C-alpha positions as CSV (number, residue, x, y, z in Angstrom):
1,X,-34.5,0.6,9.2
2,X,-32.7,0.9,5.8
3,X,-32.8,-2.3,3.9
4,X,-30.7,-3.5,1.0
5,X,-31.1,-6.2,-1.6
6,X,-28.3,-7.6,-3.7
7,X,-28.6,-6.9,-7.4
8,X,-27.1,-8.6,-10.4
9,X,-23.9,-7.7,-12.2
10,X,-24.3,-6.6,-15.9
11,X,-21.9,-5.5,-18.6
12,X,-21.7,-1.8,-19.1
13,X,-23.1,-2.2,-22.7
14,X,-26.6,-3.0,-21.4
15,X,-26.8,-0.1,-18.9
16,X,-29.4,1.9,-20.8
17,X,-31.8,-1.0,-20.6
18,X,-31.6,-1.1,-16.8
19,X,-32.3,2.6,-16.0
20,X,-35.7,3.6,-14.7
21,X,-37.9,6.1,-16.2
22,X,-37.4,9.7,-14.9
23,X,-33.9,9.0,-13.8
24,X,-30.8,11.1,-13.3
25,X,-27.7,9.8,-15.0
26,X,-24.1,11.2,-14.6
27,X,-20.9,10.2,-16.2
28,X,-18.1,11.4,-14.0
29,X,-14.8,12.3,-15.5
30,X,-11.5,11.3,-13.9
31,X,-9.7,14.5,-13.0
32,X,-6.2,12.9,-13.3
33,X,-4.9,13.9,-9.9
34,X,-2.8,11.9,-7.5
35,X,-4.7,10.0,-4.8
36,X,-3.7,9.3,-1.2
37,X,-5.3,5.9,-0.3
38,X,-4.5,3.0,2.0
39,X,-2.4,0.2,0.5
40,X,-0.8,2.2,-2.4
41,X,1.4,5.1,-3.4
42,X,4.8,6.7,-3.3
43,X,7.0,5.6,-0.3
44,X,9.4,8.1,1.1
45,X,12.6,6.5,2.4
46,X,12.8,8.6,5.6
47,X,15.5,6.4,7.2
48,X,17.7,4.5,4.8
49,X,21.3,4.4,6.0
50,X,23.8,6.8,7.4
51,X,25.0,8.0,4.0
52,X,21.5,8.4,2.6
53,X,19.3,9.4,5.5
54,X,16.9,11.3,3.3
55,X,14.5,12.3,6.1
56,X,17.3,14.4,7.7
57,X,17.3,16.4,4.5
58,X,13.7,17.5,4.9
59,X,12.8,20.6,6.9
60,X,11.8,19.7,10.5
61,X,8.1,18.7,10.5
62,X,7.9,18.3,6.7
63,X,5.3,15.6,6.0
64,X,5.9,15.4,2.3
65,X,2.3,16.4,1.5
66,X,3.8,18.6,-1.3
67,X,5.0,15.4,-3.2
68,X,1.9,14.2,-5.2
69,X,0.9,10.7,-4.2
70,X,3.4,10.3,-1.3
71,X,1.3,8.3,1.0
72,X,3.8,6.2,3.0
73,X,6.7,7.1,5.3
74,X,9.3,4.2,5.2
75,X,11.3,3.7,8.4
76,X,14.3,1.4,7.8
77,X,16.4,1.2,11.0
78,X,18.9,-1.2,12.4
79,X,17.6,-3.2,15.4
80,X,20.5,-1.7,17.5
81,X,19.0,1.8,17.1
82,X,15.5,0.7,18.1
83,X,16.5,-1.4,21.1
84,X,19.9,-0.1,22.2
85,X,19.6,-1.9,25.5
86,X,17.7,-5.1,26.1
87,X,14.1,-4.2,26.8
88,X,14.6,-0.5,26.4
89,X,13.1,0.8,23.2
90,X,13.8,4.0,21.2
91,X,10.2,4.2,19.8
92,X,10.5,8.0,19.4
93,X,12.8,7.5,16.4
94,X,9.9,5.7,14.7
95,X,6.9,7.6,16.1
96,X,8.1,11.2,15.4
97,X,8.2,11.0,11.6
98,X,5.3,8.5,11.6
99,X,2.9,10.9,13.2
100,X,3.6,13.5,10.5
101,X,2.3,11.1,7.8
102,X,-0.5,9.7,10.0
103,X,-1.8,13.2,10.9
104,X,-2.4,14.0,7.2
105,X,-4.0,10.7,6.4
106,X,-0.9,8.8,5.2
107,X,0.6,5.5,6.4
108,X,3.9,4.1,7.6
109,X,6.0,1.1,6.8
110,X,8.9,-0.6,8.6
111,X,12.1,-2.5,8.0
112,X,14.2,-3.5,11.0
113,X,17.6,-4.8,9.9
114,X,20.3,-6.9,11.6
115,X,23.1,-6.4,9.1
116,X,24.5,-3.1,7.7
117,X,27.6,-2.0,5.9
118,X,27.9,1.3,7.6
119,X,28.0,0.3,11.3
120,X,29.7,-2.4,13.2
121,X,26.7,-3.7,15.2
122,X,23.4,-3.5,13.4
123,X,22.3,-6.4,15.7
124,X,22.7,-4.9,19.2
125,X,26.0,-5.8,20.8
126,X,24.2,-6.9,23.9
127,X,22.8,-9.9,21.9
128,X,26.3,-11.1,21.3
129,X,27.3,-10.4,24.8
130,X,24.5,-12.7,25.8
131,X,26.1,-15.6,23.8
132,X,24.8,-15.3,20.2
133,X,27.4,-16.4,17.7
134,X,28.7,-13.9,15.2
135,X,30.6,-13.5,11.9
136,X,32.9,-10.6,11.1
137,X,33.0,-9.5,7.5
138,X,34.2,-6.8,5.1
139,X,31.9,-5.5,2.4
140,X,32.5,-6.7,-1.2
141,X,31.0,-8.7,-4.0
142,X,34.3,-10.2,-5.1
143,X,37.8,-10.7,-3.7
144,X,38.3,-8.9,-0.4
145,X,34.7,-9.1,0.6
146,X,33.1,-11.7,2.9
147,X,34.0,-13.2,6.3
148,X,37.2,-11.9,7.8
149,X,38.7,-12.2,11.3
150,X,39.4,-8.4,11.3
151,X,36.2,-7.5,9.4
152,X,34.7,-4.1,10.3
153,X,31.0,-5.3,10.5
154,X,29.4,-8.0,12.5
155,X,26.6,-10.3,11.5
156,X,24.8,-12.8,13.7
157,X,24.6,-16.4,12.7
158,X,21.0,-15.9,11.6
159,X,19.7,-19.2,13.0
160,X,21.6,-19.1,16.3
161,X,19.2,-19.9,19.1
162,X,20.3,-17.0,21.3
163,X,20.0,-14.5,18.5
164,X,16.6,-15.9,17.5
165,X,15.3,-15.7,21.1
166,X,16.3,-12.1,21.5
167,X,14.9,-11.3,18.1
168,X,11.6,-12.9,19.0
169,X,11.4,-10.9,22.2
170,X,11.9,-7.7,20.1
171,X,9.4,-8.7,17.4
172,X,6.8,-9.5,20.1
173,X,7.2,-6.0,21.5
174,X,7.3,-4.4,18.1
175,X,4.1,-6.1,16.9
176,X,2.3,-5.4,20.1
177,X,2.8,-1.7,19.3
178,X,2.0,-1.7,15.6
179,X,0.4,-4.9,14.3
180,X,-3.1,-4.4,12.9
181,X,-3.0,-0.6,13.0
182,X,-4.7,0.8,9.9
183,X,-1.9,3.4,9.7
184,X,0.7,0.6,8.9
185,X,1.0,-0.1,5.2
186,X,3.4,-3.0,5.4
187,X,6.3,-4.5,7.5
188,X,9.3,-5.9,5.7
189,X,10.7,-9.3,6.8
190,X,14.1,-7.5,6.9
191,X,16.0,-9.2,9.7
192,X,18.0,-11.5,7.3
193,X,21.0,-10.5,5.2
194,X,22.7,-7.3,4.3
195,X,20.6,-4.1,4.5
196,X,17.7,-6.4,5.3
197,X,17.4,-7.5,1.7
198,X,17.9,-11.2,2.3
199,X,21.2,-11.6,0.5
200,X,24.6,-12.1,2.1
201,X,26.9,-12.4,-1.0
202,X,28.5,-9.0,-0.2
203,X,28.7,-9.7,3.6
204,X,28.8,-12.9,5.6
205,X,28.2,-15.2,2.5
206,X,25.8,-17.7,3.8
207,X,25.3,-20.5,1.2
208,X,21.8,-20.4,-0.4
209,X,21.0,-24.0,0.7
210,X,21.5,-22.9,4.3
211,X,19.5,-19.7,3.7
212,X,16.6,-21.7,2.4
213,X,16.3,-23.2,5.9
214,X,17.1,-20.1,7.9
215,X,15.0,-17.4,6.1
216,X,11.9,-19.5,6.8
217,X,12.6,-19.1,10.5
218,X,12.5,-15.3,10.1
219,X,9.4,-15.4,8.0
220,X,7.7,-17.6,10.6
221,X,8.8,-15.3,13.5
222,X,7.4,-12.2,11.8
223,X,4.1,-14.0,11.0
224,X,3.8,-15.3,14.6
225,X,3.5,-11.7,15.9
226,X,2.4,-9.7,12.9
227,X,-0.9,-11.6,12.5
228,X,-2.8,-8.7,10.8
229,X,-0.5,-6.2,9.2
230,X,0.8,-6.9,5.6
231,X,4.3,-8.5,5.6
232,X,6.6,-8.1,2.6
233,X,9.9,-9.8,1.7
234,X,12.7,-9.0,-0.8
235,X,13.2,-11.0,-3.9
236,X,16.9,-11.2,-3.0
237,X,16.3,-13.9,-0.4
238,X,16.4,-16.2,-3.5
239,X,19.7,-14.6,-4.7
240,X,19.6,-11.2,-6.5
241,X,20.0,-12.4,-10.1
242,X,18.2,-15.7,-9.8
243,X,16.0,-16.0,-12.9
244,X,13.6,-18.5,-11.4
245,X,10.0,-17.4,-11.3
246,X,9.1,-19.3,-8.1
247,X,12.2,-20.0,-5.9
248,X,11.6,-22.0,-2.8
249,X,11.7,-19.1,-0.3
250,X,9.4,-16.9,-2.3
251,X,6.9,-19.7,-2.7
252,X,7.1,-20.3,1.1
253,X,6.5,-16.6,1.7
254,X,3.6,-16.3,-0.7
255,X,1.9,-19.3,0.9
256,X,2.0,-17.4,4.2
257,X,0.5,-14.2,2.8
258,X,3.7,-12.3,2.5
259,X,4.0,-9.8,-0.3
260,X,7.0,-9.2,-2.6
261,X,9.4,-6.4,-3.2
262,X,12.3,-5.7,-5.6
263,X,15.0,-3.5,-4.2
264,X,17.0,-3.6,-7.4
265,X,15.2,-1.4,-10.0
266,X,17.5,0.8,-12.1
267,X,20.6,-0.2,-10.0
268,X,23.7,1.2,-11.6
269,X,26.5,-1.0,-13.0
270,X,24.6,-4.3,-12.4
271,X,21.6,-4.3,-14.6
272,X,22.3,-1.6,-17.2
273,X,20.5,-3.5,-20.0
274,X,17.7,-5.2,-18.1
275,X,17.0,-2.6,-15.4
276,X,15.4,-5.4,-13.3
277,X,15.5,-9.2,-13.0
278,X,12.3,-10.5,-11.5
279,X,9.2,-9.4,-13.3
280,X,8.3,-13.0,-13.5
281,X,8.3,-13.3,-9.8
282,X,6.1,-10.3,-9.4
283,X,3.6,-12.0,-11.7
284,X,3.0,-14.7,-9.1
285,X,2.4,-12.2,-6.3
286,X,0.5,-9.2,-7.5
287,X,-2.9,-10.9,-8.3
288,X,-3.4,-11.6,-4.6
289,X,-0.6,-9.8,-2.7
290,X,1.0,-6.3,-3.0
291,X,4.3,-5.7,-4.7
292,X,6.8,-2.9,-3.8
293,X,9.2,-1.4,-6.3
294,X,12.3,0.2,-4.9
295,X,14.7,2.0,-7.3
296,X,18.4,2.6,-6.9
297,X,19.4,5.7,-4.9
298,X,18.4,8.5,-7.3
299,X,21.7,10.5,-7.3
300,X,24.1,7.5,-8.0
301,X,21.8,6.1,-10.6
302,X,21.5,9.5,-12.3
303,X,25.2,10.3,-12.3
304,X,26.0,6.8,-13.7
305,X,23.6,7.6,-16.6
306,X,21.4,4.7,-15.5
307,X,18.4,6.7,-14.6
308,X,15.5,6.9,-17.0
309,X,12.1,8.4,-16.1
310,X,10.5,6.2,-18.8
311,X,11.9,3.1,-17.1
312,X,10.7,4.6,-13.8
313,X,7.2,4.5,-15.2
314,X,7.6,1.1,-16.9
315,X,8.8,-0.5,-13.6
316,X,5.3,0.2,-12.1
317,X,3.6,-1.3,-15.1
318,X,5.8,-4.4,-15.3
319,X,5.5,-5.3,-11.6
320,X,1.9,-4.2,-11.1
321,X,3.2,-2.2,-8.2
322,X,1.1,-1.0,-5.3
323,X,4.1,1.0,-4.0
324,X,7.1,2.7,-5.5
325,X,10.0,4.4,-3.6
326,X,11.1,7.9,-3.3
327,X,14.7,6.8,-2.8
328,X,16.8,9.9,-2.7
329,X,16.5,13.6,-1.9
330,X,12.7,14.0,-2.4
331,X,12.9,17.5,-3.9
332,X,15.5,16.4,-6.4
333,X,13.4,13.4,-7.6
334,X,10.3,15.6,-7.9
335,X,12.1,18.4,-9.8
336,X,13.8,16.0,-12.2
337,X,10.8,13.6,-12.8
338,X,7.6,15.6,-12.6
339,X,5.9,14.2,-15.7
340,X,6.9,10.6,-14.7
341,X,5.6,11.1,-11.2
342,X,2.3,12.4,-12.6
343,X,2.0,9.4,-14.9
344,X,2.8,6.9,-12.1
345,X,0.2,8.5,-9.9
346,X,-2.5,7.8,-12.5
347,X,-1.5,4.1,-12.4
348,X,0.1,3.1,-9.1
349,X,-1.9,0.7,-7.0
350,X,-5.7,0.9,-7.6
351,X,-7.7,3.8,-8.9
352,X,-11.4,3.3,-8.5
353,X,-13.6,5.5,-10.7
354,X,-17.4,5.5,-11.5
355,X,-18.0,5.8,-15.2
356,X,-21.8,6.1,-15.0
357,X,-24.3,6.4,-12.1
358,X,-28.1,6.4,-12.4
359,X,-30.6,7.0,-9.7
360,X,-34.3,8.1,-9.7
361,X,-35.1,11.8,-9.9
362,X,-37.6,11.1,-7.1
363,X,-37.9,8.6,-4.3
364,X,-40.6,7.9,-1.8
365,X,-39.6,7.9,1.9
366,X,-41.4,7.1,5.1
367,X,-43.2,4.1,6.7
368,X,-44.6,3.0,3.3
369,X,-41.5,3.8,1.3
370,X,-41.2,2.3,-2.2
371,X,-38.0,0.5,-3.3
372,X,-35.9,2.2,-5.9
373,X,-32.8,1.2,-8.0
374,X,-29.4,2.7,-8.3
375,X,-27.3,1.4,-11.2
376,X,-23.6,2.2,-11.4
377,X,-20.6,1.3,-13.5
378,X,-17.1,1.2,-11.9
379,X,-13.6,0.5,-13.2
380,X,-10.2,0.2,-11.7
381,X,-7.8,2.4,-13.7
382,X,-4.8,1.4,-11.6
383,X,-2.2,-1.2,-12.3
384,X,-3.0,-3.4,-9.3
385,X,-6.1,-4.5,-7.3
386,X,-6.9,-3.4,-3.8
387,X,-6.1,-6.3,-1.5
388,X,-9.0,-5.6,0.8
389,X,-12.7,-5.1,0.0
390,X,-14.2,-1.7,-0.5
391,X,-17.8,-0.8,-1.5
392,X,-19.5,2.1,-3.3
393,X,-22.1,4.2,-1.5
394,X,-24.6,6.9,-2.3
395,X,-25.2,9.5,0.5
396,X,-28.1,12.1,0.5
397,X,-27.4,15.4,2.3
398,X,-29.4,18.5,3.1
399,X,-28.4,22.1,2.2
400,X,-26.5,22.3,5.5
401,X,-24.3,19.2,4.7
402,X,-26.1,17.0,7.2
403,X,-26.5,13.3,6.3
404,X,-30.1,12.2,5.6
405,X,-29.5,8.8,4.1
406,X,-26.7,6.4,3.5
407,X,-27.0,3.6,0.9
408,X,-24.0,1.3,0.7
409,X,-23.9,-1.4,-2.0
410,X,-22.5,-4.6,-0.5
411,X,-23.2,-6.4,-3.7
412,X,-20.3,-4.7,-5.5
413,X,-16.9,-5.4,-4.1
414,X,-14.6,-3.0,-5.9
415,X,-11.5,-5.1,-5.0
416,X,-12.7,-7.6,-7.6
417,X,-12.6,-5.1,-10.5
418,X,-10.2,-6.3,-13.3
419,X,-6.9,-4.7,-13.9
420,X,-5.9,-3.7,-17.5
421,X,-3.4,-1.8,-19.6
422,X,-3.5,2.0,-19.4
423,X,-6.7,3.3,-20.9
424,X,-8.3,-0.1,-21.2
425,X,-9.9,-0.7,-17.8
426,X,-13.3,-2.4,-18.3
427,X,-16.3,-1.2,-16.4
428,X,-18.5,-3.5,-14.3
429,X,-22.1,-2.5,-13.8
430,X,-24.3,-3.3,-10.8
431,X,-27.9,-2.6,-10.1
432,X,-28.8,-2.3,-6.4
433,X,-32.1,-1.8,-4.7
434,X,-32.6,0.5,-1.7
435,X,-35.5,1.5,0.5
436,X,-35.6,4.8,2.5
437,X,-38.2,4.0,5.2
438,X,-39.6,1.7,7.8
439,X,-38.2,3.7,10.7
440,X,-39.8,6.2,13.0
441,X,-36.9,8.5,13.7
442,X,-35.2,10.4,12.4
443,X,-37.8,11.4,9.9
444,X,-36.5,12.2,6.4
445,X,-38.1,15.4,5.2
446,X,-39.6,16.1,1.8
447,X,-37.6,18.3,-0.5
448,X,-34.7,18.3,-3.0
449,X,-31.3,17.2,-1.7
450,X,-27.7,16.6,-2.8
451,X,-26.5,13.2,-3.8
452,X,-22.9,12.2,-3.1
453,X,-20.8,9.1,-4.1
454,X,-18.1,7.5,-2.0
455,X,-16.2,4.3,-1.6
456,X,-15.3,2.7,1.8
457,X,-16.6,0.3,4.3
458,X,-19.7,-1.9,4.0
459,X,-21.5,0.4,6.4
460,X,-20.9,3.5,4.2
461,X,-18.0,5.0,6.0
462,X,-15.9,6.7,3.3
463,X,-12.2,5.6,3.2
464,X,-11.1,5.9,-0.4
465,X,-10.2,9.1,-2.3
466,X,-11.7,9.2,-5.8
467,X,-10.4,11.2,-8.8
468,X,-13.5,13.4,-8.8
469,X,-14.2,17.1,-8.0
470,X,-16.6,18.6,-5.5
471,X,-15.6,16.6,-2.4
472,X,-17.4,17.4,0.9
473,X,-14.0,17.2,2.7
474,X,-14.7,13.6,3.9
475,X,-14.2,11.7,0.7
476,X,-17.7,12.0,-0.6
477,X,-18.2,13.6,-4.0
478,X,-21.2,15.5,-5.2
479,X,-23.0,13.9,-8.2
480,X,-26.4,15.8,-8.4
481,X,-29.8,16.0,-6.7
482,X,-32.7,13.8,-5.7
483,X,-36.3,14.8,-4.7
484,X,-37.7,13.0,-1.7
485,X,-41.4,12.7,-1.1
486,X,-43.5,11.2,1.5
487,X,-44.8,7.7,0.7
488,X,-48.5,7.4,-0.2
489,X,-50.6,7.0,2.9
490,X,-47.8,8.2,5.2
491,X,-49.2,9.9,8.3
């Protein structure tokens, strides 16, 4: 069997002193390209609302693989569309675009809403027919907006027992289908407030004191059924322009492992000078939970002269974002912001990179194999950590690409790598000891073989794309060679 011993962590400055004699050392160079990895990237707003259904403007079957770094398909739909009749679900509306992203190694994200400004019943009408209380309203932030007997849209009373029971039944079915799936990047707690953003000032105008009680019910319902998938909630549950760093509802969400999102970056007419309000809130989330940055719809923002590709980039840095939206016609955003998109892709989420790897030129294999050391330095060049553990691995392959040995380093959890300003990511060095022997089959032959580096599970399964050339097609990257010889006394 292959055995492993934990090594010690050292600073990169003393690396030379750790290397063995007759060792191969490589210093890989980051190739600067966009990466598609779980838990990070550009998020395509496939469904958004009727007037901005950006997925409908893609060619049929387009999986957005042409947009660098587009890793997530975001499906924001009213509950009434997904469950038009009680117990009868329109899963096809979600699964069809989802499979396009999943098939190419991407992920999906969801927001199910109960209040929209473009349709009368975002919450299914059958919920109200069953006895749930409702509020009619007209859209508007000032006079003319708010509750009205002849309002064109209908909200539930968000803590009504009938509404909550029907919603719970839906979330139970929804989570049974998607919770814990590795293809799911995150699920918004989006069942409260206008557009699922958690605010009601432009709709049914629920007082904040009451919201502070009611939103907790929605957080708890989602957590009850989504036990594994990452949940996320909008900053606007604490009121869109609230300057507090730690409002009650966001503290409640954070304590329950719910991530944070800001749907108000670069919003025209409202934040012309500041461009966003809640960088201080993001600071309380990103060290342990992911943050999502959603910009204003691109075309309105651009025509109102509010759009700035420089602010687009700065929003990722300021919020330590794991995700940023493609909130508009995707081709238009790419054509108008290519340099900004490329810069963001070098920083969004995490970006693991080996800065130096040293292994012996020669290793002894077989029943009396001798231990040898691998010393490597790694950094995270991204703006955020990974929120789950990943481990580096060396793999030895023969000339036909067949795996001869896998050496995963459980002693170096790359999710713990520090985050820094652009160009300042510190490297962490780890020395691991491996042994290729003590098994009878399969026998590792003598010869000179290829060495590959990868990042993934603790068992060596590669999961993470690295910014390196010479991939084997399975997220392993060629570093060099090693010569394997039979151990002394091997029969």
